[in-house]
C-alpha positions as CSV (number, residue, x, y, z in Angstrom):
1,M,3.0,-40.9,6.9
2,T,-0.6,-39.5,6.3
3,T,-1.5,-36.1,5.0
4,T,-2.5,-35.2,8.6
5,D,1.0,-36.4,9.9
6,N,3.0,-34.2,7.0
7,A,0.8,-31.5,8.1
8,L,1.8,-31.9,11.9
9,F,5.3,-32.5,10.9
10,T,5.5,-29.3,8.5
11,S,3.9,-27.5,11.5
12,A,6.5,-28.4,13.8
13,S,9.2,-27.7,11.4
14,I,8.0,-24.4,11.1
15,I,7.9,-23.4,14.9
16,E,11.2,-25.1,15.5
17,T,12.2,-22.7,12.7
18,V,10.6,-19.5,14.3
19,T,11.4,-20.2,18.0
20,R,15.1,-20.7,16.8
21,Q,15.5,-17.2,15.3
22,N,17.3,-14.5,17.0
23,Y,15.1,-11.7,18.7
24,P,17.3,-9.1,20.6
25,A,16.6,-7.4,23.2
26,G,16.6,-3.7,23.2
27,T,14.1,-4.1,20.1
28,L,11.4,-2.2,19.0
29,Y,9.3,-4.8,17.1
30,V,6.5,-3.8,14.5
31,V,4.1,-6.3,14.3
32,A,1.2,-6.6,11.7
33,T,-1.7,-7.8,13.3
34,P,-4.9,-9.0,11.5
35,I,-7.3,-6.5,9.7
36,G,-10.4,-9.1,9.8
37,N,-10.1,-12.7,10.2
38,V,-7.8,-13.3,13.2
39,A,-5.9,-16.5,11.7
40,D,-4.3,-13.9,9.3
41,I,-1.5,-13.3,12.3
42,S,1.8,-15.3,11.2
43,L,3.2,-17.9,13.6
44,R,6.3,-15.4,14.0
45,A,4.5,-12.5,15.0
46,L,2.4,-15.0,17.7
47,H,6.1,-15.9,19.1
48,L,7.4,-12.7,19.2
49,L,4.0,-11.1,20.8
50,S,4.7,-13.9,23.9
51,L,8.4,-12.9,23.9
52,A,8.0,-9.2,23.9
53,D,8.2,-7.5,27.7
54,A,4.9,-5.2,27.0
55,I,3.0,-4.5,23.9
56,A,2.5,-0.8,22.7
57,C,-1.2,-0.2,20.7
58,E,-3.6,1.9,19.3
59,D,-6.3,0.9,21.8
60,T,-5.6,-1.5,24.9
61,R,-9.1,-2.9,24.9
62,N,-8.8,-4.1,21.3
63,T,-5.4,-5.4,21.3
64,A,-6.3,-7.1,24.8
65,Q,-9.2,-9.0,23.1
66,L,-7.1,-10.1,20.0
67,L,-4.3,-11.3,22.4
68,G,-7.0,-13.3,24.2
69,R,-7.8,-15.1,21.0
70,Y,-4.5,-16.6,21.1
71,G,-3.9,-17.0,24.5
72,I,-1.7,-14.2,25.1
73,S,-1.7,-11.7,27.9
74,K,0.9,-9.1,28.1
75,P,1.2,-5.8,29.7
76,L,0.1,-3.2,27.4
77,I,1.1,0.7,26.5
78,A,-1.3,2.9,25.3
79,A,-0.1,4.7,21.8
80,H,-2.5,6.4,20.0
81,Q,-2.1,9.4,17.6
82,H,-2.5,12.0,20.5
83,N,0.2,10.9,22.8
84,E,2.8,9.5,20.0
85,R,5.4,11.5,21.1
86,E,5.2,11.3,24.5
87,V,4.7,7.6,24.8
88,A,7.7,7.1,22.5
89,E,10.2,8.2,25.3
90,K,8.7,5.6,27.5
91,I,9.2,3.2,25.0
92,L,12.5,4.2,24.2
93,Q,13.8,4.3,28.4
94,R,12.6,0.5,28.5
95,L,14.3,-0.5,25.2
96,Q,17.2,1.3,26.5
97,A,16.8,-1.0,30.0
98,G,16.6,-4.0,27.5
99,E,13.2,-5.0,27.0
100,R,11.7,-5.9,24.1
101,I,8.8,-3.8,23.3
102,A,6.0,-5.0,20.3
103,L,4.6,-2.1,18.5
104,V,0.7,-3.0,17.0
105,S,-1.9,-1.3,15.8
106,D,-5.9,-2.2,16.4
107,A,-5.5,-4.0,12.6
108,G,-3.1,-3.9,9.8
109,T,0.4,-2.5,9.7
110,P,1.5,-0.3,12.4
111,G,2.5,3.2,10.6
112,V,0.4,2.7,7.5
113,S,-2.5,5.1,8.1
114,D,-2.3,4.0,11.7
115,P,-0.5,5.7,14.4
116,G,3.5,3.8,15.0
117,A,5.4,6.3,12.5
118,K,6.3,8.6,15.0
119,I,7.4,6.2,17.2
120,V,9.4,4.2,15.1
121,D,11.1,7.6,13.9
122,A,11.9,8.5,17.3
123,I,13.5,4.9,17.8
124,K,15.7,5.1,14.8
125,L,16.9,8.3,15.6
126,A,17.9,7.2,19.1
127,G,20.0,4.9,16.9
128,L,18.0,1.5,18.6
129,P,16.8,-1.5,16.3
130,V,13.6,-1.7,14.5
131,T,12.8,-5.1,13.1
132,P,9.4,-5.8,11.3
133,L,7.3,-8.4,11.2
134,P,4.9,-8.5,8.2
135,G,1.7,-9.3,7.6
136,A,-1.8,-8.3,7.1
137,S,-2.3,-4.4,5.2
138,A,-5.7,-4.3,3.6
139,A,-4.0,-1.8,1.0
140,I,-1.9,-4.6,-0.6
141,S,-4.5,-7.3,-0.2
142,A,-7.0,-5.1,-2.2
143,L,-4.1,-4.6,-4.9
144,S,-3.1,-8.1,-5.1
145,A,-6.8,-8.8,-6.1
146,S,-7.7,-5.4,-7.9
147,G,-6.5,-7.0,-11.9
148,L,-5.3,-3.4,-12.4
149,I,-2.3,-4.0,-14.4
150,H,0.7,-1.3,-13.4
151,D,4.3,-2.4,-12.1
152,R,3.7,0.8,-9.9
153,F,1.5,2.0,-6.9
154,Y,1.1,5.1,-5.2
155,F,-0.5,4.8,-1.2
156,V,-2.7,8.4,-0.3
157,G,-4.7,6.5,2.7
158,F,-7.6,8.6,3.9
159,L,-9.0,11.5,1.8
160,P,-9.6,14.8,3.9
161,A,-13.2,14.7,5.1
162,K,-14.3,18.4,3.5
163,A,-15.1,18.6,0.0
164,G,-12.7,21.1,-0.8
165,Q,-9.3,19.9,0.6
166,R,-10.6,16.3,-0.8
167,E,-10.8,17.6,-4.5
168,S,-7.7,19.3,-4.2
169,T,-6.0,16.0,-3.0
170,L,-7.7,14.2,-6.3
171,R,-6.2,17.0,-8.2
172,E,-2.8,16.4,-7.5
173,V,-3.0,12.5,-8.2
174,S,-5.0,13.0,-11.2
175,N,-2.3,12.1,-13.7
176,V,-0.5,9.7,-11.7
177,A,1.1,7.2,-13.6
178,A,0.2,4.3,-11.2
179,S,-2.3,2.7,-9.3
180,L,-4.0,4.8,-6.9
181,I,-4.9,2.9,-3.4
182,F,-7.3,5.1,-0.8
183,Y,-8.5,4.3,2.5
184,E,-12.1,5.4,3.0
185,A,-14.7,4.9,6.0
186,P,-18.1,3.6,5.0
187,H,-20.1,7.1,5.9
188,R,-18.2,9.0,3.4
189,I,-18.2,6.1,0.3
190,I,-20.7,7.6,-1.7
191,E,-19.3,11.5,-1.4
192,S,-16.0,10.3,-2.1
193,V,-16.8,8.1,-5.1
194,Q,-18.7,10.7,-6.9
195,A,-15.7,13.1,-6.3
196,M,-13.2,10.6,-8.2
197,L,-16.1,10.4,-11.0
198,A,-16.0,14.4,-11.1
199,M,-11.8,14.3,-10.7
200,F,-11.1,11.6,-13.1
201,G,-14.0,10.8,-15.3
202,P,-16.3,8.3,-16.3
203,A,-14.1,5.6,-18.4
204,R,-11.5,5.4,-15.5
205,R,-12.1,1.7,-13.5
206,I,-12.3,2.0,-10.0
207,V,-11.9,-1.3,-7.6
208,L,-13.8,-1.1,-4.2
209,A,-13.1,-3.3,-2.2
210,R,-15.0,-3.8,1.2
211,E,-14.4,-5.5,4.6
212,V,-11.1,-7.2,3.3
213,S,-10.6,-10.7,4.5
214,K,-13.7,-10.8,6.7
215,L,-17.4,-12.5,6.4
216,F,-18.9,-10.3,4.3
217,E,-16.0,-9.4,1.9
218,E,-16.7,-7.5,-1.4
219,I,-14.4,-6.6,-4.1
220,H,-16.1,-5.4,-7.3
221,R,-14.1,-3.8,-10.5
222,C,-16.2,-1.5,-13.0
223,P,-15.5,2.2,-14.6
224,L,-16.0,5.0,-12.3
225,S,-19.4,6.0,-14.2
226,E,-21.1,2.4,-12.8
227,A,-19.7,2.7,-9.5
228,A,-22.2,4.9,-7.8
229,A,-25.1,2.6,-9.1
230,W,-23.1,-0.3,-7.7
231,L,-23.0,1.4,-4.2
232,A,-26.7,2.2,-4.3
233,A,-28.0,-1.5,-5.5
234,D,-27.5,-2.8,-2.0
235,S,-27.8,-0.5,1.4
236,H,-25.1,-2.9,3.0
237,R,-22.5,-1.6,0.5
238,E,-22.6,1.6,2.9
239,K,-21.2,0.1,5.7
240,G,-17.6,-1.9,6.8
241,E,-14.3,-0.1,5.7
242,Y,-13.2,0.4,1.9
243,V,-10.2,0.3,0.3
244,I,-10.3,2.0,-3.2
245,L,-8.6,1.6,-6.2
246,I,-8.1,4.1,-8.8
247,E,-6.3,2.6,-12.2
248,A,-3.0,4.5,-13.4
249,A,-3.6,7.7,-15.6
250,V,-2.4,7.0,-19.1
251,A,1.4,8.6,-19.1
252,A,1.7,11.3,-21.0
253,E,4.9,11.4,-23.4
254,D,7.3,14.2,-21.9
255,D,8.5,17.0,-23.9
256,Q,11.9,16.0,-24.7
257,Q,9.7,12.7,-26.4
258,T,7.6,14.7,-27.7
259,E,10.1,17.6,-29.8
260,A,12.0,14.0,-30.5
261,R,9.2,12.5,-32.3
262,R,8.4,15.7,-34.5
263,V,12.2,16.0,-35.5
264,L,12.3,12.9,-36.7
265,T,9.0,12.7,-38.6
266,I,10.2,15.4,-40.5
267,L,13.7,14.4,-41.6
268,L,12.4,10.6,-42.2
269,E,11.0,12.0,-44.8
270,E,14.1,13.1,-46.6
271,C,16.5,10.9,-44.8
272,S,17.4,7.1,-43.7
273,V,16.7,5.9,-40.2
274,K,20.5,6.6,-39.4
275,Q,21.1,9.7,-41.0
276,A,17.8,11.0,-39.5
277,A,18.8,9.9,-35.7
278,S,22.1,11.7,-36.3
279,L,20.4,14.8,-37.7
280,A,18.2,14.9,-34.6
281,A,20.9,14.3,-32.1
282,Q,22.3,17.6,-33.4
283,L,18.9,19.4,-33.2
284,T,17.9,18.3,-30.0
285,G,20.8,17.4,-28.2
286,Q,19.4,14.2,-27.2
287,K,21.6,10.7,-27.1
288,K,21.9,9.5,-30.8
289,N,21.1,5.6,-29.9
290,A,17.8,6.4,-28.3
291,L,16.8,8.5,-31.3
292,Y,17.9,5.8,-33.8
293,Q,15.6,3.1,-31.7
294,L,12.9,5.3,-31.9
295,A,13.4,6.2,-35.6
296,L,13.5,2.8,-36.2
297,E,10.1,2.5,-33.9
298,M,8.4,5.1,-35.9
299,K,9.4,4.3,-39.9
300,Q,7.9,0.3,-38.6
301,D,4.9,1.7,-37.5
302,A,4.9,3.8,-41.0
303,E,5.2,1.3,-43.0
304,E,2.7,-1.5,-41.1
305,S,0.4,1.3,-41.8
């Protein structure tokens, strides 16, 4: 069997798996669509879109064009930010009649800085099933290529357009011990980066991910002090949608941990580790085992220094 034959066999096996899966009627299917490259759609999503009785979408023109690329034609329901509650009732009625309805946005995953959350909420409140078909997400794609090492992230989405509100939002998340993820439009990218520099300081790292998955994709990481210069170096960098990531704030020790260290520092000058932990537990009300571990670490650090 040649490599080509093997690839075709594998594809056929995958398609069989997709088509054999059960797709219950009376279900809302939340379907992720490509954020740029039209090839970034799953076989499962394509199969479901071909099964659906109708597709609720952010912009019927954009979705019709996208579906046309895959040879799919379906009735479309306009479901945008201005009519979500109203259209949710219509979708609910169709689901109750046993139809399969797919929900998509113009690009990416519905409900993530895109319309869709209110529709899903209404369907869930009515007790009907909602099934996600995962796929493209600009935020997760940019995070995966950022190299920011942290086990948590905090998705902020789009910042407010007004300077005062933007500053307030940035202040709220400035000390969050997680990688921060923002979306930003090209015409506000410079002022947003300047606001981040003022709020987070020059040393904190930023990742500027432009046009993720598209032809002119750029993903650049640098200290915040260098971000404005990078944007200014090429006029094209003020075009295209951005994902901005800011590295996590260094978490400060909480008050309880700080007090434990203060007490143990004094006690370790006169007591053994075991005695210091026991006395510290009585003085602070904290657990002796945790204090014993902390005392051991402190004593080891002192000896090494």
